[in-house]
Structure formats: structure tokens, C-alpha cells
C-alpha positions in Angstrom: 0.2 -0.3 0.1 1.2 3.5 -1.4 1.1 5.9 1.8 0.3 9.5 1.4 1.2 11.5 4.3 -0.4 14.8 5.8 1.3 18.0 5.7 2.3 17.7 9.4 4.1 14.3 8.3 5.8 15.7 6.2 7.2 18.9 7.7 8.2 16.1 9.9 10.0 14.4 7.3 11.5 17.6 6.5 13.3 17.8 9.9 14.8 14.2 8.8 15.7 15.1 5.4 17.6 18.2 6.9 19.7 16.0 9.2 20.2 13.8 6.8 21.4 16.9 4.2 23.2 18.3 6.5 25.4 15.1 7.4 26.1 14.6 3.9 27.5 18.5 3.9 30.4 18.0 6.9 31.3 14.8 5.3 31.7 16.1 1.7 33.9 18.7 3.7 36.0 16.0 5.0 36.3 13.7 1.8 40.0 14.7 0.6 43.1 11.9 -0.4 44.7 9.9 2.8 41.1 9.9 4.3 39.7 7.0 5.3 36.0 5.7 4.8 35.5 4.2 9.0 36.6 8.1 9.7 33.6 9.0 7.9 31.1 6.4 9.2 32.2 7.8 12.7 31.7 11.5 12.1 27.9 10.7 10.3 27.4 8.7 13.8 28.4 11.1 16.2 26.7 14.2 14.1 23.0 12.1 14.0 23.2 11.2 17.6 23.9 14.3 18.2 20.8 15.9 16.8 18.5 13.3 18.9 18.4 11.3 15.5 19.5 7.3 15.0 21.2 6.1 11.8 18.8 4.0 9.6 21.0 1.8 7.8 23.0 0.3 10.9 21.8 -3.2 11.9 19.3 -2.9 9.0 19.3 -7.1 7.8 22.5 -7.1 9.8 24.1 -4.2 8.2 27.0 -2.6 10.4 27.4 0.6 9.6 26.1 4.5 9.3 26.7 5.0 6.1 27.4 3.6 2.9 30.4 4.5 1.1 31.0 2.8 -1.9 34.2 3.8 -4.0 35.1 3.8 -8.3 33.3 0.3 -9.5 31.0 0.0 -6.2 27.5 1.1 -7.3 25.9 1.1 -3.3 26.6 -0.6 0.1 30.1 -0.6 0.3 30.9 -1.0 3.8 33.3 1.7 5.7 36.5 0.6 6.9 39.5 1.7 8.0 41.2 0.0 4.9 39.7 1.7 2.5 41.5 5.1 2.4 40.6 7.4 -0.6 43.5 8.0 -3.1 43.6 11.1 -5.6 41.3 10.5 -8.8 38.6 8.2 -6.9 35.0 8.9 -6.7 33.2 8.0 -3.8 29.1 8.0 -2.9 28.3 8.9 0.1 24.6 7.3 1.2 23.4 8.4 4.5 19.9 7.7 6.2 18.7 8.8 9.2 15.4 8.7 11.2 14.6 11.4 13.9 11.4 12.0 15.8 9.5 8.8 14.2 10.1 9.7 10.5 13.1 8.6 7.9 15.1 10.4 5.5 17.3 9.0 3.3 20.2 10.9 0.6 23.1 10.3 -1.4 26.1 11.8 -3.2 28.9 11.2 -5.7 32.2 13.1 -5.1 35.4 13.8 -6.5 38.7 12.8 -4.7 40.6 15.5 -5.9 41.0 15.9 -9.4 39.1 12.5 -11.3 39.4 11.7 -15.3 37.0 13.6 -17.6 34.9 10.2 -17.7 34.3 10.2 -13.9 33.7 13.9 -14.1 30.9 13.6 -16.6 29.5 10.4 -14.5 29.1 12.1 -12.2 27.4 15.5 -13.3 25.0 13.4 -15.8 23.8 11.5 -12.4 23.0 13.8 -10.8 21.3 16.0 -13.6 19.4 12.6 -14.3 18.1 13.5 -10.5 16.6 16.5 -10.9 15.3 15.0 -14.2 13.2 13.0 -12.6 12.6 15.0 -9.9 10.8 17.3 -12.0 8.5 14.0 -13.0 7.0 14.0 -9.6 3.8 16.0 -9.9 -0.1 14.8 -9.2 -1.2 13.1 -11.7 1.9 11.8 -13.2 2.8 7.7 -13.4 5.6 6.6 -11.2 7.2 5.4 -14.6 7.5 9.1 -15.8 10.5 9.3 -13.2 12.3 6.5 -14.6 12.3 6.7 -17.7 13.5 10.8 -17.1 16.7 9.2 -16.0 17.3 6.1 -18.4 16.4 8.9 -21.4 19.2 11.2 -20.1 21.9 8.9 -19.0 21.5 6.7 -21.5 22.1 9.9 -24.2 25.5 10.3 -22.8 26.6 6.4 -23.4 25.9 5.6 -19.5 23.3 2.7 -18.4 21.3 2.3 -15.7 21.6 -0.4 -12.9 18.4 -2.8 -12.8 19.2 -4.9 -10.3 18.5 -1.9 -7.2 15.6 0.8 -7.6 14.6 3.8 -5.3 11.3 3.6 -2.9 9.2 4.9 -0.8 10.1 6.2 2.7 7.9 7.5 5.7 7.5 5.9 8.9 9.7 3.1 7.9 12.9 2.9 5.3 11.4 1.3 2.9 8.3 1.4 2.0 6.1 1.3 -1.1 6.2 1.8 -4.2 9.3 0.6 -5.5 11.0 3.2 -7.8 13.0 2.2 -10.7 15.5 4.1 -12.7 14.4 3.0 -16.4 11.0 2.1 -17.9 8.9 3.7 -20.5 6.7 6.8 -19.3 3.2 6.6 -18.4 2.5 3.3 -16.5 2.4 2.4 -12.8 0.4 4.4 -10.2 -0.4 7.6 -10.4 1.5 10.3 -7.9 -0.6 11.8 -5.3 0.1 15.0 -3.2 1.7 13.2 0.0 3.2 10.6 -1.6 7.1 10.7 -0.5 9.6 9.1 -2.7 13.5 7.9 -2.6 14.4 8.8 -5.7 18.1 7.7 -6.4 19.6 7.1 -10.2 22.5 4.6 -10.1 24.2 5.2 -13.0 27.5 2.9 -14.8 30.4 3.9 -17.2 29.7 0.9 -18.8 27.3 -1.6 -19.1 24.3 -2.2 -16.3 25.3 -5.4 -14.6 26.4 -5.4 -11.3 27.4 -8.3 -8.4 27.2 -7.9 -5.0 30.5 -9.3 -3.2 31.2 -11.9 -0.9 30.4 -9.7 2.1 26.7 -9.7 1.2 26.4 -6.1 1.0 29.0 -4.8 -1.8 27.5 -4.1 -5.2 30.1 -3.6 -7.7 29.9 -3.7 -11.7 30.8 -6.4 -13.4 32.8 -5.1 -16.0 34.9 -3.0 -13.0 33.5 0.3 -14.8 32.9 3.2 -12.9 29.3 3.8 -11.1 28.0 7.4 -9.5 25.0 7.6 -6.8 22.8 10.7 -6.5 19.3 10.2 -4.1 17.2 12.6 -2.8 14.0 12.3 -0.5 11.2 14.1 -2.7 7.3 14.8 -1.5 4.6 15.2 -4.2 3.1 18.3 -3.3 -0.1 20.0 -5.0 2.6 22.7 -6.7 6.6 21.7 -7.1 7.7 18.7 -5.5 9.3 18.7 -2.4 13.2 18.0 -2.0 12.8 17.1 1.6 16.3 16.1 2.1 17.8 19.5 0.4 21.4 20.6 1.6 22.1 24.3 2.4 25.3 24.7 2.4 25.1 27.4 6.2 28.8 27.2 8.2 29.9 23.8 5.8 31.8 26.0 4.1 32.8 29.1 4.1 32.5 31.4 0.6 35.2 31.0 -2.1 36.2 27.0 -0.9 36.7 25.2 -4.0 36.3 21.6 -1.8 33.7 19.2 -2.5 30.9 20.9 0.1 30.9 23.9 -1.8 30.7 22.2 -4.7 27.9 20.4 -3.4 26.3 23.1 -2.0 26.8 25.0 -5.3 25.0 21.6 -7.9 22.2 21.6 -4.7 21.3 25.5 -6.2 21.7 25.0 -9.4 19.8 21.3 -9.5 16.4 22.7 -7.6 15.4 24.9 -10.2 11.6 24.4 -11.2 11.4 22.2 -7.3 10.9 23.5 -3.8 13.9 25.3 -2.0 15.7 23.8 1.0 13.7 26.4 3.4 10.3 25.3 2.1 7.9 25.1 -0.5 8.9 28.1 -2.9 9.9 27.2 -6.3 13.7 28.4 -7.3 15.7 29.5 -10.6 16.1 0.7 -4.9 17.4 -0.4 -3.9 15.6 -2.1 -1.7 18.8 -3.0 1.2 
């Protein structure tokens, strides 16, 4: 059953989403060569706890960490480790989920570590663009498959491919709710979108072929052809007006003016990407994975 949330519930989900966005901004500011993914995980767990929240992933079906940290050919569900140290030229996907006052937020970004290849930079740009093109389809009366079609058509135009084995999902008082939200398919199919629905939309895009496999740890999904993979995600509510990005990120104190580090790049992309959707401060229009 697909649940439509009340206005009061969406406000509570925005608080959970704001926490997730803030955590991602803080983690992005720490991404650099020489940093381990375990350090990022520890920071995220402390930050979520300080806000009175609970990590959504830790303990979920036995997952052992607070964040998912996936490097290069790792698609999703990379387990943080002190042995996984970032190197110049890597790309790093960070997925964060948190519960706050009974409601969940879920969001992901993929970041360059230092200077990356032209292919990697294009993959990150196109995958993030695909996320916002999908969000533009989140309108009452639209069809669920319009979201996946928007992702697939955009990324395939650049010669990239969409992962089939993992999809987005509904979210609310549980981490994963109905419906599943694929990143592919024909438009005009599936349930009609209705005001109050909340979806975690998350393109997972490979530079090579779409096939993936799960490693022996039971969690880490990698591309079969060892090509790079990128992952971006937002929790988005269907409203009578423009889509409301509940996990929208704000720079605030996380990056100083003129800072060219990952955090400032995330904030800059967020501001550009929100054209036609609700801003991080409210519903004001501005310029699944099943774990």
C-alpha cells in the first residue's frame, strides 16, 4: 500500500531530511586523499546522535555501519573500513539515512576525490542531472514510470547505463515503503502520483554496462565490467505545487565563501539543481534499492 502523508507529517519528514542533508555536507567537507571511509562513518554516527536521531542503516538486516561508502566501481552498499583509504582520482558515493522523531530521510551524493578523469567528472554530472530530471516528474497525476524514464533517457544519451537490480523506494515511518521506484522504463505506466506521496529517488548509473554483482561481504554491489558507478539520491514529496526535496542540502557553516572543496561544490550543485522544485527552506519554487 502506498501511503500519502499529511502536511504535518511532511514537516516532520523535512526535519529528518534536513539532518541527513547536513550530515552529507559535513562528510563532503572531509573527503580528501588519505581519509578512510571509517573516519567518515564515525563522523556521521556522532552527528546523527548529537541531533537526537538514529542511523537508519546500522543494523538494518545486519548492515554494520551508519553510512554506505562506495568507491569507484562500487555501485552501492560499500561498507566503511579503516582499510579503505581515499586516493587522488577516486570517486566516492556516500549514502546516509537517519530517523528523527519517527520519520526517515535518505539521500546520497557521489564526490570526486581531488582531480578525477574526464569520464568520471562527466558521469557524476550526468547522474546528478538525471536525479533532478526525475524530480521534475514528481507531480500529482503523473505516472510512477515517468520518473525512471527521465533517468534512463538522460543517462543513455551520454552512453552510460542504468542499474536494474537496485531501485528507489517509498519512505516515511519506515526506511523502505511502497512503491519501488525504478530508474528505467517506459513513461505513462504504474501508479498515479498523488499529493502526500514521498519517494526516495536514486539514480545508480554505470559508465559501462548495467550489470552488477554483490561481493562476498553480502552487501557491496560492484559493476561486473569494473567500470565506474555514480549514485545520487533525494527524498522527495509530491505536493500540489512543485516537488518538495525533503533532503535538500544547505551550505550554511559547512563551507566558507570561496572554498573550492567538495562541500562547496555540493552546495553549488544543489542550488543549481533545484530550479523548478521546492527550495531547502520550504515549498518556494526557485530558478532501490531495497536494502
